C-alpha positions in Angstrom: 0.0 0.0 0.0 2.8 2.3 0.8 4.5 1.7 -2.6 1.2 2.4 -4.3 0.8 5.8 -2.4 4.5 6.8 -3.4 3.7 5.8 -7.0 0.6 8.0 -7.0 2.5 10.9 -5.5 5.3 10.6 -7.9 2.9 10.3 -11.0 0.9 13.4 -9.9 4.2 15.4 -9.6 5.4 14.2 -12.9 2.2 15.0 -14.6 2.0 18.5 -13.1 5.5 19.3 -14.3 4.6 18.0 -17.8 1.8 20.5 -18.1 3.7 23.3 -16.4 2.4 23.3 -13.0 5.3 23.7 -10.5 5.4 21.7 -7.4 4.9 24.0 -4.3 5.8 21.3 -1.7 9.2 20.8 -3.3 9.8 24.6 -3.3 8.9 24.9 0.4 11.1 21.9 1.3 14.0 23.5 -0.7 13.6 26.9 1.0 13.4 25.5 4.4 16.6 23.3 3.9 18.8 25.6 1.7 17.5 29.2 2.6 16.0 29.0 6.2 16.6 32.7 6.7 14.6 33.8 3.6 10.8 34.0 3.5 8.7 31.4 1.7 6.0 32.6 -0.7 2.4 31.6 -0.3 1.0 29.1 -2.8 -0.7 32.1 -4.7 2.5 34.1 -4.8 4.4 31.0 -5.9 2.0 30.1 -8.6 2.0 33.7 -10.1 5.7 33.9 -10.0 6.2 30.6 -11.8 3.6 31.5 -14.4 5.4 34.9 -15.0 8.8 33.2 -15.3 7.4 30.4 -17.6 5.9 33.0 -20.0 8.5 35.7 -19.6 6.1 38.2 -18.3 7.7 41.5 -17.4 10.7 41.1 -19.7 9.3 43.0 -22.6 7.9 39.8 -24.3 5.3 37.2 -23.9 6.4 33.8 -24.8 3.1 32.0 -24.6 1.7 29.2 -26.6 0.3 31.3 -29.4 
């Protein structure tokens, strides 16, 4: 049962990354381990920041799908 849960969690993470949805929990764990003195964005802030980075918003161009 434990292996099945781990497989499900891995599959969901992989699927989200394939369609461009970043993994907030991985971000939080990284910040806590590598940058404990720096603030952690809320999920909403994180999502917007990742979307902006993905589509190059604010850099004078929009690199979207169309």
